[in-house]
C-alpha positions in Angstrom: 109.0 110.2 72.8 112.8 110.1 72.5 114.5 107.0 74.5 116.3 107.6 77.6 120.1 106.8 77.1 120.6 105.9 80.7 117.6 103.6 80.8 119.0 99.9 80.9 116.2 97.4 80.6 116.5 94.1 82.5 116.8 91.3 80.4 114.2 88.8 79.6 114.8 84.7 80.1 118.3 85.1 81.5 119.9 83.2 84.3 120.0 86.4 86.3 116.7 87.9 85.3 115.9 88.2 89.2 118.8 90.5 89.9 118.1 94.0 89.7 120.9 96.2 87.9 122.4 98.4 90.7 123.1 101.2 88.3 119.5 102.5 86.9 117.3 104.0 89.8 114.7 101.9 91.5 112.1 103.7 89.6 113.9 102.9 86.4 114.3 99.3 87.3 110.4 99.3 88.1 109.9 100.4 84.8 112.0 97.8 83.5 109.9 95.2 85.1 107.0 96.7 84.3 108.0 96.1 80.7 108.6 92.5 81.0 106.6 90.3 79.2 107.0 87.0 80.7 104.6 86.4 83.8 107.0 84.4 85.9 109.9 86.6 85.0 108.1 89.5 86.2 107.1 88.3 89.2 110.6 86.9 90.0 112.0 90.3 89.0 109.4 92.3 91.1 110.2 90.4 94.4 113.9 90.8 93.7 113.5 94.5 93.2 111.6 95.2 96.7 114.0 93.0 98.2 117.1 95.5 97.0 115.1 98.6 97.6 114.4 97.6 100.9 118.4 97.9 101.6 118.4 101.7 100.1 118.4 105.1 101.7 115.5 107.4 100.8 117.7 109.4 98.6 118.7 106.4 96.4 114.9 105.9 95.5 114.6 108.5 92.4 111.9 110.3 94.0 113.2 113.7 92.1 113.4 112.1 88.5 111.2 113.3 85.8 108.9 110.7 83.9 111.3 108.4 82.7 110.9 107.7 78.6 109.6 104.3 77.2 107.6 103.3 74.0 104.0 103.4 75.1 103.6 100.1 73.1 105.9 98.5 75.7 103.7 99.3 78.9 102.4 97.3 80.4 104.6 94.2 79.1 102.5 90.9 79.0 102.4 87.7 77.3 100.6 87.0 74.0 97.9 84.9 76.1 95.6 85.1 77.7 93.3 86.5 74.8 92.1 90.0 76.0 88.5 90.7 75.3 85.5 93.0 76.5 84.2 92.3 80.0 80.9 90.9 78.6 82.8 88.4 76.5 84.4 86.5 79.3 83.2 83.3 79.7 80.5 83.0 82.3 82.0 81.1 85.3 81.5 77.2 85.3 80.4 75.2 87.9 83.1 75.0 90.9 82.4 71.2 91.4 84.4 70.7 88.6 88.1 71.0 88.1 87.6 72.9 84.9 85.4 75.4 86.7 87.7 75.8 89.5 90.7 76.1 86.7 88.4 79.1 85.2 88.1 80.7 88.7 91.5 80.7 89.5 92.8 81.9 86.1 90.5 84.7 86.6 92.3 85.5 90.0 95.4 85.2 88.8 94.8 87.7 85.9 93.8 90.0 88.3 97.1 89.6 90.5 99.2 89.6 87.1 97.6 92.9 86.4 97.8 94.0 90.2 101.8 93.6 89.8 102.0 95.9 86.5 99.3 98.6 88.7 101.9 98.8 91.4 104.9 99.0 89.2 103.4 101.6 87.1 102.4 103.5 90.4 106.0 103.4 91.3 107.9 104.6 88.0 105.4 107.1 86.7 104.9 109.5 89.2 107.9 111.8 90.2 108.3 114.2 93.1 106.6 112.2 95.7 108.3 111.0 99.1 110.5 108.5 99.2 108.0 106.3 101.3 105.7 106.6 98.3 107.9 104.6 95.9 108.9 102.0 98.5 105.3 101.6 99.3 104.4 100.7 96.0 107.3 98.7 95.2 106.4 96.4 98.1 102.8 96.4 96.9 104.7 94.7 93.6 106.3 92.2 95.8 103.3 91.1 97.6 101.0 91.0 94.3 103.8 88.9 92.7 103.8 86.6 95.4 100.1 86.0 95.2 100.2 85.5 91.3 103.1 83.0 91.9 100.7 80.9 94.6 97.7 81.1 92.2 99.5 80.2 89.2 101.1 77.3 90.9 97.7 76.2 91.9 96.5 76.5 88.6 99.0 74.0 87.5 97.6 71.5 89.9 94.1 71.8 87.9 95.7 71.0 84.7 95.8 74.5 83.3 98.1 77.5 83.1 98.0 81.5 82.9 97.0 82.2 79.7 94.5 79.1 79.1 91.2 81.4 79.1 90.2 84.6 77.8 90.3 87.8 80.1 89.5 91.3 80.2 91.5 94.4 80.6 89.3 96.5 82.6 92.1 97.2 85.5 94.7 98.7 83.3 92.4 100.6 81.2 91.8 102.8 84.4 95.4 103.1 84.9 95.9 104.5 81.6 93.1 107.0 82.0 95.0 108.0 85.4 98.4 108.3 84.0 98.6 112.3 84.5 97.5 112.9 87.9 98.6 110.6 90.7 95.6 111.8 92.8 93.5 110.4 90.3 95.4 107.4 90.2 95.5 106.9 93.8 91.7 107.5 93.9 90.4 105.1 91.4 92.8 102.2 91.2 93.7 101.1 94.7 90.5 102.8 96.4 88.4 101.8 93.9 89.2 98.8 91.7 91.3 97.2 94.0 89.1 97.6 96.7 86.3 95.8 95.1 88.7 92.7 96.1 87.9 93.4 99.7 84.1 92.7 99.0 84.7 89.9 96.7 86.9 87.7 98.3 84.9 86.5 101.1 82.2 85.0 99.0 84.5 83.6 96.6 86.4 82.1 99.2 83.4 80.3 100.6 82.5 79.0 97.2 85.9 77.4 96.6 85.8 76.2 100.1 82.5 74.6 99.5 83.7 72.9 96.3 86.4 71.5 98.4 89.3 73.3 97.2 90.7 74.1 100.6 94.3 75.0 99.1 92.5 77.7 97.0 90.6 79.1 100.0 93.8 79.3 101.9 95.2 81.3 99.2 92.3 83.7 99.2 92.8 84.5 102.8 96.5 85.4 102.0 95.4 87.5 99.3 92.5 89.2 101.5 95.1 90.0 104.5 97.3 91.7 102.1 95.1 93.6 99.9 94.0 95.3 103.0 97.3 96.7 103.6 97.6 97.5 99.9 94.1 99.3 99.7 95.3 101.2 102.9 98.5 102.3 100.9 96.1 103.9 98.5 94.2 105.5 101.0 97.2 107.1 102.6 98.4 108.8 99.7 95.1 109.8 98.4 94.6 111.6 101.7 98.2 112.9 101.6 97.9 114.3 98.3 94.4 115.8 99.2 96.0 117.4 102.1 98.9 118.9 99.7 96.2 120.4 97.5 93.7 121.6 99.8 91.1 119.5 98.8 88.2 117.6 100.7 88.6 113.8 100.2 85.3 112.4 100.1 83.7 115.4 97.4 87.3 115.2 95.7 86.5 111.3 95.2 83.2 112.1 93.9 84.1 114.4 91.5 87.1 112.3 90.3 85.0 109.0 89.8 82.5 111.1 87.8 85.2 112.6 85.6 87.2 109.6 85.0 83.9 107.5 84.7 84.9 105.1 87.4 82.6 101.9 87.5 80.1 102.2 89.7 80.4 100.4 92.9 77.8 97.9 93.9 77.1 96.3 97.4 77.5 94.3 99.7 80.5 95.7 100.9 82.8 94.1 103.2 82.9 97.0 106.0 85.2 95.6 108.4 88.0 94.9 105.5 87.4 98.6 104.3 87.5 100.0 107.8 90.8 97.8 108.3 92.1 99.6 105.1 91.4 102.9 106.2 87.9 104.0 105.1 86.5 106.2 107.5 82.7 106.6 108.5 82.0 109.6 106.2 83.5 107.6 103.3 81.5 104.3 103.9 78.3 106.5 104.2 78.9 108.1 100.9 79.8 104.8 99.1 76.5 103.0 100.5 74.5 105.9 99.8 76.0 106.0 96.0 75.7 102.2 95.3 74.1 101.0 92.6 
């Protein structure tokens, strides 16, 4: 695919890396931030981009732009470490009663949040023709995921480790690639499926960290869960909006998309309170519980 002559990538490792260039559209800037490889630079730039976008009128968001051109190998930008391995090869969790065990856990969460920045930025730049609020929503999600990543990376440093020190897997991004051609599939299977799993997983993880005496980490999980309810709600909103636009019934369409794209089978127990707060209705929750493995 030919390079876009109007696309100006944001520089890495410069004093001004946190200041978005005002000339490219916000979607072009989201793509540029997505291509950054340094996690800290990406987090800072994602937060700065949302602050910039929050001041713009709807007609400046680039909703009508075609899909932007960039080398496929540049998406997503990520560091040389952590080493990415198959999920079954990720090291089994160590005891959280040790600093090393807590570091491994926090690193896994840090990796999820780094991927979540990429997921939100990809949703913002990739899909043309959505309402302006869609782009503003996903850039806000990228901002909050960047905040979560920073909190976890800073806490990881107190445990004598850094992001990249442990192997990790790439399952979150793999589904992003599979759904690159259809925004409906993306909304169904990334925020409403993979990210929604965090609503179920967060309370037991928090309890384990608090039980091990890591109250700072438990407090970070509280922040993440609070914000993730909103992120999944955004996915639910745009999924239903797209279903309405296409004349589709949401529950049956979700089941069809999950099968078509071979989404992972969800297993309980489910955090029904958080899922309801994130916009899942009773019909969806009944289907989820009936189909759970």
